Residue, then its C-alpha position, 0 to 999 in steps of 0.5 A: m496499538k498496532p505496529n508502526g503506530t497505527s491505532l485501531k481504536l474507532k470513533q464515530m466519526k476554474s478554468n479548465k484551460a491548460v497552462v504551460k509554465v516554464m519553471r527555472p530550477k530553484v537552488d535554495h537548499q534551505d527549504e528542502g527538508e531533511i531528506a534532500p541534503l542527503i540525496r545531494q550527498m549521495l549523488g556526489i558519492l556516486g560520482e555525479d555533479p549535483e549542481r548540473e542542470g538535470l540534477v539540481r532539483t533531483p534532491h527536492r523531487v526525491d524528498q517529495a517522492m519519498r514522503f508520498l510513497t511512505g505517506g502511509y505512516t502518517m495516515d489516520l485510520q479513523k479518518i479513513l473509515n470516516g464512520a463508514l461501518y453499517e449495521v446490516k443483516y448479511d452473512e454472505m461473503v464480501v469480496v473486493k478483488d484486484i485492488e492495485f497497490f505499490s509499495m517499497c521493499e524495506h530491505h532495498m527500498l525498491p518498489f514492489f507492486g501487485k494486486m490484493h484480494v480482500a474478503y470477509l464474512p459479516k457478523k453484524r456490520v459491513i464496511g464501506l467498500s471504498k474503505i478497503p482499498r484505502i486500508v491497503d494503501m495505508f499499509a502499502r505506502r511504507l517500507q514493507i515486506q509482502e508478508r507483513l503487509t498481507q497480515e496488516v491488512a487482514q488484522t485491520i479488517q478483523e478489528v474494525v469490522d469484527p467479522v466472522g473471519v477475514g481472508v486476504i490474498c496478495e500477489a506482487r512483483h518485486f524490483c529487488m528480484m528483477m533489477r538486481g540479485v537473481e534478475k528474474q523478470h517473470s517471478g512473482a510472490m503470493t502471500s495469504a492471511m486467513l483469520g477466523a472462519f477462513r482459517e478454520r473452515k475449508e469450505t470458506r477458503d474454497e469459496f474465497l479462492r473460487l471467487t478470486q479465480g480468473t483474475t488477471s495476473i500482474s504484468i509490467 
């Protein structure tokens, strides 16, 4: 069992016409779950009127947004993989680069976003390429720090594919540094996780870095 309750055990597993509908604000506070009342209370503490027209639905919207942005807690790794592990005789590096992600800093609950490059050296099997970005999303859609996010992606690929090694590089911009605190608009953070051959062999690391060179830097 991995941190945050993520299990790594594997099992084989009408009309296109636009319609614009004007919706009146729904003010029923009973059906908004547990987050919305807290947001309504926070608006009042901040000096706002939670019942004014522009804010009356805000608690509900924030409730829905937070459940989406932290949906990684409820994602099932086995369902994500969906049996997409294949026995293949291939011993060269597999790289999926420029995987976009969005996450939320666990310290200030402000967004951080960027790109991730994931590589592995197969031993006996490979994973469906589309599953790697989905694994990134599973861990990004949580309250996170970039260092742990990078490590969790690498460890998960290592455990589900059992390759010779895994390398992950993550580059991100953090709104907790841009909007508050030091207020540096052009600073970014880079983290890496190297497992197996990527940690032990300099030539493997160098190949990974060479294959990911020239990627476009993240921007806003």
